[in-house]
N, C-alpha and C positions, 0 to 999 in steps of 0.2 A: 451941620455938615453941609458943605457946599453942594450945589446941584450938578448932576451929571445927566442932562436931558436925554442923551442918546443911550444911556445905560440904565435908566430907571423907569419904573412905572409906579403910579400911585393908585391905591384902591382902598375901598372901605368895606370890602367883603367880610363876612362873618368868619371865614376860614381863609388863611393865606398859606397855601402849601409851597414848600420849597423842596425840590428833589433833584437828584443827579442820577440819571439812569445807569451810567457806567458803574457806579459804586452801589447803586440801589439804596442809598441812604435817603431818608426823608424826615423833615420836620414840618409840623403844621402849627401855625400860630392861630389861636382862636381870638377873634376880635368881636366880642359880643356887643360892644358899644359902638361898633361901626365907625371907629375913628379913622382918619386919613393916615395911611401908612405908606411911606416910600420904601420900595424894594429896589435895591441897587445891585446889579450884577457886577461884581468886582473882577473875578477871574475871566479873562478874555474880552473884557469890555473897558472898564475903568483902567485896569492894568493889563496891558496886552503883551508886554515883553516876557520872554521865558526866563529871565534872570531874576526878577523880583519875586520874592515869596509873597503870596496873597491868599486870602480866604476866598470862599465862593461868593458870599452875599453879605450885604449889610441891610438891616431894616432900621428905618427911622420912624418910630411911632410918636413923634412929637419933638419938641425942641430940647428936651432935657435928658435924653437917653439915646445911645447907639447900641444896636444889637449886631454882633458879628457872628457869622455862621460858616462853619466848615463842615462839609459832608465828606466823610472818609470811609475807606474800607476798614483799616485797622491800625494805621500808623499814627498813633495819638501824639507822639513827640513831634513829628513833622507838622501836624495840624496846629499845635501850640505855636510853633515858629511862624507858621503862615498867618495866624491871627495877630501875633505880636507885630510882625512886619507891616500888616495892613493898618493896625492902629497907629503905628508910628508915621506911616505915610499919609493916611487920609483923615484921621480924627482932627476935629477943630481944636480940641484941647485934650491931648493924650493923658495928662495927669489928673485932670479935675472932672471933666464931664463923665457922668455915670455911664458905665458900659456893662453889657451882659454878653457873654460869649458862649456859644454852643458848639461843641464838637459832637456831631451825630455820626455814629459808626455802625458798621455791620457787625463788628465784634469788639466789645469794650472789655478791656482787662479790669480786674478787680481794682477798686479804689485803694491805692497804696500810699505810702508816705511820699513818693515822688509826685503823685497827682496833688496831694494835699499841700506840698511845698509850692508847687506851681500856682495853686489857687491863692496862697498867701502872697506870693510875689506879684501876681497880677493885681491883687487888691492894692498893694503898696504902690506899684509903678504906674498903674493905669486907672485906678478907681474902678476896676472891673472884677466882676465875679464870672467864673466860667464853670460850665457843667459838661461832663462827658456822659453822653447818653447813647443807648442802643436805638437803632432805627426800628420802626418808626417812633418818633417822639412827638408829643403834643405839649404846647405851652400856651397858657392863657395870658394874653396881654394885660388883663386886669391884675395879674400877680406882680406886675412891674412896681406897683406901689409898695409891695412887701419886700422885694429884692433889693 
């Protein structure tokens, strides 16, 4: 992914928290190997206009994966559209590069066929897996090898 110097920070911390106070959603990425991770603020920085759908953040923990994050109250369908729009606009290779997408919500509906269908579509279109999780959620970056 190209660089956005004014919208990103790089750190090697053992915990990388991402939270949005208005929705009170939070995800914490564990980084036990202290690898360099780029954290890019998309909403309001990389994409500033109010017309383009966009997710909140992208994490880049290396050259072979992009992690898209949307912190939500409860509108999961809108969150999916935001992530899809961001992938199309910013990903170096929307169809091939491995992607992991997180929707972290204050209230997650039960996993139904709609969510399962979306997961299959994302895998086909974007080589992306996505997860809908309740806040707060923790993800270990070591698990990227398995996903």
